[in-house]
C-alpha positions as CSV (number, residue, x, y, z in Angstrom):
1,M,36.6,3.9,-8.2
2,A,38.0,7.4,-7.5
3,S,39.4,9.5,-10.3
4,N,42.8,11.0,-10.4
5,V,41.6,14.2,-12.0
6,S,39.9,16.7,-9.6
7,G,38.9,19.1,-12.3
8,R,39.6,22.0,-10.0
9,G,42.5,23.4,-12.0
10,H,44.8,24.1,-9.1
11,H,47.4,22.1,-7.3
12,G,48.3,22.1,-3.6
13,T,51.6,21.2,-2.1
14,S,50.5,18.3,0.0
15,W,50.3,14.7,-1.2
16,E,47.5,12.2,-0.5
17,A,47.0,8.7,-1.6
18,R,44.6,7.9,-4.4
19,S,42.8,5.5,-2.0
20,P,42.8,4.6,1.7
21,W,44.6,1.4,0.7
22,A,47.7,3.3,-0.6
23,A,47.8,5.4,2.7
24,S,47.5,2.2,4.8
25,W,50.3,0.6,2.7
26,T,52.5,3.6,3.5
27,V,51.8,3.1,7.2
28,A,52.6,-0.6,6.8
29,A,55.9,0.4,5.0
30,A,56.8,2.7,7.9
31,F,56.2,0.0,10.4
32,L,58.2,-2.5,8.5
33,M,61.0,0.0,8.1
34,V,61.2,0.6,11.9
35,F,60.9,-3.2,12.6
36,G,63.5,-4.1,9.9
37,G,65.8,-1.3,11.0
38,I,65.7,-2.5,14.7
39,M,66.3,-6.1,13.6
40,A,69.3,-5.0,11.4
41,I,70.7,-3.2,14.4
42,F,70.5,-6.4,16.4
43,E,72.0,-8.3,13.5
44,G,74.9,-5.9,13.3
45,I,75.5,-6.0,17.1
46,A,75.6,-9.9,16.9
47,A,78.0,-9.8,14.0
48,I,80.3,-7.2,15.8
49,A,80.2,-8.9,19.2
50,R,80.6,-12.5,18.3
51,D,82.0,-13.5,15.0
52,D,81.3,-17.2,15.7
53,V,77.6,-16.8,15.8
54,F,77.4,-16.8,12.0
55,V,78.5,-19.5,9.6
56,A,80.9,-18.1,7.0
57,T,81.0,-19.6,3.5
58,P,84.6,-20.0,2.2
59,N,85.5,-18.5,-1.1
60,F,82.5,-16.2,-1.2
61,T,82.7,-13.6,-4.0
62,Y,81.8,-10.7,-1.8
63,A,84.1,-11.7,1.0
64,F,84.3,-9.1,3.8
65,S,85.0,-9.4,7.4
66,L,82.0,-10.3,9.5
67,T,82.7,-7.5,11.8
68,G,82.7,-5.1,8.9
69,W,79.3,-6.4,7.7
70,G,78.1,-6.0,11.3
71,W,78.9,-2.3,11.2
72,V,77.2,-1.9,7.8
73,H,74.0,-3.5,9.1
74,L,74.2,-1.6,12.4
75,I,74.5,1.8,10.6
76,L,72.1,1.0,7.8
77,G,69.6,-0.4,10.4
78,A,69.7,2.8,12.4
79,L,69.2,4.9,9.3
80,V,66.2,2.8,8.1
81,A,64.6,2.9,11.6
82,A,65.0,6.7,11.8
83,A,63.5,7.1,8.3
84,G,60.6,4.9,9.2
85,M,59.9,7.0,12.4
86,A,60.1,10.2,10.3
87,L,57.6,8.6,7.8
88,F,55.2,8.0,10.7
89,R,55.5,11.7,11.6
90,G,54.7,12.7,8.0
91,A,58.1,14.0,6.9
92,A,58.1,14.7,3.2
93,W,61.7,13.7,2.8
94,A,61.2,10.3,4.5
95,R,59.5,8.8,1.4
96,A,62.4,9.3,-1.0
97,V,65.0,8.5,1.7
98,G,63.1,5.4,2.6
99,V,63.2,4.2,-1.0
100,V,66.9,4.7,-1.2
101,L,67.6,3.1,2.2
102,A,65.4,0.1,1.4
103,G,67.3,-0.4,-1.9
104,L,70.6,-0.3,0.0
105,S,69.2,-2.7,2.5
106,M,68.2,-5.1,-0.3
107,I,71.8,-5.0,-1.6
108,A,73.3,-5.4,1.8
109,H,71.0,-8.5,2.5
110,F,71.8,-9.9,-0.9
111,V,75.5,-9.9,0.0
112,W,74.6,-11.2,3.5
113,L,73.0,-14.3,2.0
114,P,75.8,-16.8,2.9
115,Y,75.7,-15.8,6.6
116,Q,71.9,-15.8,7.1
117,P,70.1,-17.1,4.0
118,V,66.5,-17.3,5.2
119,W,66.6,-14.0,7.1
120,S,68.2,-12.3,4.1
121,I,65.6,-13.5,1.7
122,V,62.8,-12.4,4.0
123,L,64.3,-8.9,4.4
124,I,64.9,-8.6,0.6
125,V,61.2,-9.3,0.1
126,I,60.2,-6.9,2.8
127,D,62.4,-4.2,1.4
128,G,60.9,-4.7,-2.0
129,F,57.4,-4.3,-0.5
130,V,58.6,-1.1,1.3
131,I,59.9,0.3,-2.0
132,W,56.6,-0.5,-3.7
133,A,54.5,1.0,-0.9
134,L,56.5,4.2,-0.8
135,C,56.3,4.6,-4.6
136,A,52.5,3.9,-4.6
137,P,50.7,6.4,-7.0
138,R,49.7,9.6,-5.3
139,R,47.9,12.7,-6.4
140,E,48.1,16.3,-5.2
141,S,45.4,17.4,-3.0
142,P,44.0,21.0,-3.0
143,A,45.5,23.2,-0.3
């Protein structure tokens, strides 16, 4: 098992995972962000284009027009996919932005539960995994 302490006494500016597993989880998170973002874009387009595609639950606490939710999913999906692509390219900001966007996506899919319950639960779990993978412990590597 690798140690977190290098004993070298200096810190670099780049970050690396403690293990190859953490690095591969980050790549998996980036892939899931791109895939989930693209699917949210399609979900948003479907909600905007045809309101009769989805079953609306009457008297839902978070009642909002289906077209409005479509725009939310479309915009959020585009942002999530863009952050996932930036994460693939190694952008330092993409990790923090990805955590925030995955959290917003979790909230949006929680409120989307009456319209697509199974899909929403799956994406809530995936977003939770993305947050975990992007917050995986890291250590500074020497420059």
